[in-house]
Structures are given as C-alpha cells and as structure tokens.
C-alpha positions as CSV (number, residue, x, y, z in Angstrom):
1,X,-69.6,137.1,45.9
2,X,-72.5,134.8,46.5
3,X,-73.2,131.7,48.4
4,X,-75.5,129.0,47.1
5,X,-76.3,126.2,49.5
6,X,-78.7,123.6,47.9
7,X,-81.7,125.6,46.4
8,X,-81.3,128.7,48.5
9,X,-78.6,131.4,48.2
10,X,-77.5,134.7,49.6
11,X,-74.8,137.1,48.7
12,X,-72.6,139.6,50.6
13,X,-69.3,141.4,49.9
14,X,-66.7,142.1,52.6
15,X,-63.5,144.1,52.6
16,X,-60.3,143.6,54.6
17,X,-57.7,145.7,56.2
18,X,-55.7,142.7,57.1
19,X,-54.6,141.3,53.8
20,X,-54.9,143.7,50.8
21,X,-56.0,140.7,48.6
22,X,-59.3,139.5,47.4
23,X,-60.5,136.2,48.8
24,X,-62.9,133.5,47.8
25,X,-65.4,131.8,49.8
26,X,-68.8,132.1,51.3
27,X,-70.1,135.3,53.0
28,X,-68.4,134.3,56.1
29,X,-65.8,137.0,56.6
30,X,-66.3,140.2,58.7
31,X,-65.9,143.6,57.1
32,X,-62.3,143.3,58.1
33,X,-61.2,140.4,55.9
34,X,-60.6,140.7,52.2
35,X,-61.0,137.3,50.6
36,X,-60.0,136.7,46.6
37,X,-62.8,136.0,44.1
38,X,-63.1,132.8,42.2
39,X,-65.9,130.7,40.9
40,X,-67.3,128.2,41.3
41,X,-66.0,126.6,44.4
42,X,-67.3,123.4,46.0
43,X,-66.8,123.1,49.7
44,X,-67.0,119.6,51.1
45,X,-66.7,118.6,54.8
46,X,-63.2,117.6,55.8
47,X,-64.4,115.0,58.2
48,X,-67.6,113.6,59.7
49,X,-67.6,115.9,62.7
50,X,-69.0,118.7,60.7
51,X,-71.6,117.2,58.3
52,X,-74.1,114.3,58.3
53,X,-73.6,111.3,56.1
54,X,-74.8,112.0,52.6
55,X,-74.9,115.8,53.0
56,X,-74.7,117.6,49.7
57,X,-71.7,119.7,48.8
58,X,-72.0,123.4,49.2
59,X,-71.4,125.4,46.1
60,X,-70.2,129.0,46.1
61,X,-71.5,130.5,42.8
62,X,-71.4,134.1,41.5
63,X,-74.4,136.3,41.0
64,X,-76.8,134.3,43.2
65,X,-79.8,136.1,44.7
66,X,-80.5,136.7,48.3
67,X,-83.4,135.2,50.2
68,X,-84.1,137.1,53.4
69,X,-85.9,134.2,55.0
70,X,-82.8,132.2,54.7
71,X,-81.0,134.4,57.2
72,X,-81.7,133.5,60.8
73,X,-81.9,136.0,63.7
74,X,-78.6,137.8,64.4
75,X,-76.4,137.5,67.5
76,X,-77.0,141.1,68.8
77,X,-77.7,139.9,72.4
78,X,-74.7,137.5,72.5
79,X,-72.1,138.3,75.1
80,X,-69.0,136.6,76.4
81,X,-67.5,137.2,79.8
82,X,-64.3,135.8,81.4
83,X,-60.6,135.9,81.7
84,X,-58.5,136.7,78.6
85,X,-55.3,135.1,77.4
86,X,-53.0,137.4,75.5
87,X,-50.6,136.4,72.7
88,X,-48.7,138.4,70.1
89,X,-48.4,138.6,66.3
90,X,-48.2,135.7,63.8
91,X,-49.5,133.0,66.0
92,X,-49.5,130.1,63.6
93,X,-51.6,127.0,63.4
94,X,-48.7,124.8,64.6
95,X,-48.6,126.8,67.8
96,X,-52.3,126.6,68.2
97,X,-52.3,122.8,67.7
98,X,-49.1,121.0,66.7
99,X,-49.3,118.6,63.7
100,X,-48.7,115.6,65.8
101,X,-52.2,115.9,67.3
102,X,-54.0,116.2,64.0
103,X,-54.8,112.5,64.1
104,X,-57.3,113.2,66.8
105,X,-60.9,113.0,65.4
106,X,-63.1,115.8,66.7
107,X,-66.3,113.8,66.1
108,X,-65.2,111.4,68.8
109,X,-66.1,113.1,72.1
110,X,-63.1,111.7,74.0
111,X,-60.7,112.8,71.2
112,X,-62.4,116.2,70.9
113,X,-61.7,116.8,74.6
114,X,-58.2,115.6,74.2
115,X,-57.7,117.9,71.3
116,X,-58.7,120.8,73.4
117,X,-56.2,119.9,76.1
118,X,-53.4,120.6,73.6
119,X,-54.7,124.0,72.5
120,X,-51.8,126.6,72.2
121,X,-49.4,124.0,73.6
122,X,-47.0,125.0,70.7
123,X,-46.4,128.5,72.1
124,X,-42.8,129.2,72.9
125,X,-41.4,129.1,76.4
126,X,-41.5,132.9,76.5
127,X,-45.2,132.5,77.4
128,X,-44.8,131.8,81.1
129,X,-48.5,131.3,81.7
130,X,-50.0,128.3,80.0
131,X,-53.3,128.4,78.2
132,X,-54.3,125.1,79.8
133,X,-52.7,123.9,83.1
134,X,-51.0,120.5,83.1
135,X,-53.3,117.6,83.6
136,X,-56.3,119.8,82.7
137,X,-58.5,119.5,79.6
138,X,-60.2,122.9,79.8
139,X,-58.8,126.4,80.0
140,X,-59.9,129.1,82.4
141,X,-59.4,131.7,79.7
142,X,-62.6,132.0,77.6
143,X,-61.3,134.8,75.4
144,X,-58.0,134.8,73.4
145,X,-56.6,138.2,72.4
146,X,-54.0,138.3,69.7
147,X,-52.0,140.6,67.4
148,X,-51.7,140.6,63.6
149,X,-52.0,137.6,61.3
150,X,-53.5,135.3,63.9
151,X,-53.9,131.7,62.6
152,X,-51.3,131.9,59.9
153,X,-49.4,128.9,58.6
154,X,-50.8,125.7,57.3
155,X,-54.5,125.2,56.8
156,X,-56.0,123.0,59.5
157,X,-59.6,123.0,60.8
158,X,-58.3,121.5,64.0
159,X,-56.9,124.9,65.0
160,X,-60.2,126.6,65.8
161,X,-61.7,123.3,66.9
162,X,-58.9,122.9,69.5
163,X,-59.6,126.4,70.9
164,X,-63.3,125.7,71.1
165,X,-62.8,122.3,72.7
166,X,-60.6,123.9,75.3
167,X,-63.4,126.2,76.3
168,X,-62.5,129.4,74.4
169,X,-65.5,131.3,73.0
170,X,-63.9,134.0,71.0
171,X,-60.6,135.2,69.6
172,X,-60.0,139.0,69.3
173,X,-57.1,139.8,67.0
174,X,-55.8,142.8,65.0
175,X,-56.0,140.7,61.9
176,X,-56.4,137.0,60.8
177,X,-55.0,134.6,58.2
178,X,-58.0,134.2,56.0
179,X,-58.0,130.4,56.2
180,X,-58.2,130.5,60.0
181,X,-61.1,132.9,59.9
182,X,-63.0,130.8,57.4
183,X,-62.3,127.6,59.4
184,X,-63.6,129.3,62.5
185,X,-66.8,130.2,60.8
186,X,-67.2,126.9,59.0
187,X,-66.8,124.8,62.2
188,X,-68.7,127.2,64.5
189,X,-66.2,126.7,67.3
190,X,-65.0,130.2,68.1
191,X,-66.0,133.8,67.1
192,X,-63.0,135.4,65.2
193,X,-63.4,139.0,66.0
194,X,-61.2,141.8,64.8
195,X,-60.2,144.8,66.8
196,X,-59.7,148.4,65.5
197,X,-56.6,148.9,67.7
198,X,-53.8,146.6,69.1
199,X,-55.7,145.4,72.1
200,X,-53.0,142.8,72.7
201,X,-50.7,145.6,73.8
202,X,-53.2,147.0,76.3
203,X,-54.5,143.9,77.9
204,X,-52.7,141.3,80.0
205,X,-53.4,137.6,80.5
206,X,-55.8,137.2,83.4
207,X,-57.7,140.5,82.8
208,X,-61.5,140.2,83.2
209,X,-63.2,141.1,79.9
210,X,-66.6,141.2,78.3
211,X,-67.4,141.0,74.6
212,X,-70.7,142.4,73.5
213,X,-71.4,141.3,69.9
214,X,-74.4,143.6,69.4
215,X,-72.4,146.7,70.4
216,X,-69.2,145.3,68.7
217,X,-67.1,146.2,71.7
218,X,-64.8,144.6,74.2
219,X,-64.8,145.9,77.8
220,X,-61.7,145.3,80.0
221,X,-63.1,145.4,83.5
222,X,-59.6,145.2,85.0
223,X,-58.4,148.4,83.4
224,X,-61.7,150.1,82.9
225,X,-61.1,150.6,79.1
226,X,-63.4,149.8,76.2
227,X,-62.5,148.9,72.7
228,X,-64.4,149.0,69.4
229,X,-64.5,145.8,67.5
230,X,-65.3,145.3,63.8
231,X,-68.8,143.8,63.3
232,X,-68.9,140.1,62.7
233,X,-71.5,140.5,60.1
234,X,-73.2,137.6,58.4
235,X,-70.7,135.2,59.8
236,X,-72.4,135.6,63.2
237,X,-75.5,133.5,62.5
238,X,-73.4,130.8,60.9
239,X,-71.2,130.5,64.0
240,X,-74.2,130.7,66.3
241,X,-75.9,127.8,64.5
242,X,-72.8,125.7,65.1
243,X,-71.0,126.0,61.7
244,X,-71.8,126.0,58.1
245,X,-73.5,122.7,57.8
246,X,-75.6,123.2,61.0
247,X,-76.5,126.6,59.5
248,X,-77.5,125.1,56.2
249,X,-79.7,122.5,57.9
250,X,-81.3,125.2,60.2
251,X,-82.2,127.4,57.2
252,X,-83.4,124.5,55.1
253,X,-80.6,124.7,52.6
254,X,-79.8,121.0,53.1
255,X,-82.0,118.3,54.6
256,X,-81.9,117.9,58.4
257,X,-80.2,114.9,59.9
258,X,-82.6,112.0,60.3
259,X,-83.3,111.1,63.9
C-alpha cells in the first residue's frame, strides 16, 4: 500500500497476527496489524483538534513512490517509565470512553482535560482499582497493558484521545482492533504497541515498568522480567510528530499553519 500526502508519498506494507484480514490505510500499522487493501481512500479530519483550517485532504493511493527525505528521524531513543494499569481482553471503546462523553471537544483545552478524566470509566466493577481516582483529571498509570482485541467496538477517535489526555503514554496489548490502532496513530495521543506474549497475565496494576522503543522491549522492574515487543515501525515518527496532520506539516506534505 502507499500513502500520498499532498505532493509527497511513501509506501510500506505491514502484516498482522491479530486479525487475519487485509486492511486499508496509511502506513501507520506495526508489523503486527494486517489492514485490508482498497484504493483510493481520502482521509479527512474528524474535528478541528487534529488539523488546521483549510488543510488539504490526505489521499491514500496505490503504487506511490517513496521519498526518503519525507521520513523524519525515528524514535529509537524514546522511552516511557512509570506505573502500569492492567486490563484484559476485548476492552472496547465504550469502556475506554462512554458515548455520553463524546460531545466533549478535544480542541478545547478544558474539555480535553475533562475527556481525560473519564478515561476507562466504563470498565466493569470487577476492576477494583480505578484508572483515575475520583475528583482527579490525570492518572498515575502512564502505561496501559491489555490483552487481545484492545479498542474493539465502535470507531471513535475520542478513545485514544481520552487515554492521552489522562496522561497515558502508551498501550501494550496482545492485539488491537485496527480502527483503534489507526486512530492512535492519526491523533498521536498514545503509542499502540503490541506484545509477543500475553503480558497482561504476567503484570499487575501498579507494577513499575519501562518501555524502550528502540529495543522494542518492556521491562517490569517489579518482577525483574523483560518482554519483547513488536516494532512500531513507520507509525513511530507519525505519533512522535503529534499525529498524521502534524507529521504532514513537519515533512512539508501540507502547508504549515500560519502564525
């Protein structure tokens, strides 16, 4: 597949162990996600929080060529360190952010903060520890660890945005619903990383962990164990830039916002 943003384009192919299908979309998935192929696809911003006024649509077209200069530096030195919050399989977007809070506008700083305060509030009562304490707007857990099919359910960009607004830096899951993965990359809010084993069964909420993107590994300092992660690939620079539109501006694919 290929991604063409304005006059510059690049192409990458990924495979997935999570879904056994072929997926469409920009080169934003890790080697772990299989996304279906279709063409062409025009991706437009869902709201003003992720694109400047007048920004051109991003067209995903087949057989585009790659321009090395369009790819910024990688995220090999990026690390995240903090407490982890562990959830199970099939955590859906309604559990991540219930539909009643989708009226909040992320481009409004106050509403963005409020959106974060509701992150993972839809989890069942079997989760005795809350992701965010009552009357708080930020979480003390900077890394979410999940099982299979994380982010399933209805498509909503508010799901990764809520996690990022709450203070989460990354999600590590056995596999993802492809739309959650793509929304995470498109918004640049959290790194959706995929584990090679079921880390959710070996870590506990409150464990101290470090993620090293360059080494593609997670270290649990509480247990002393290390786990291999699947490389984030070309999605890394997009997330690092702050999302797909910030990345396109940074690489000159669309005009920069006027100051």
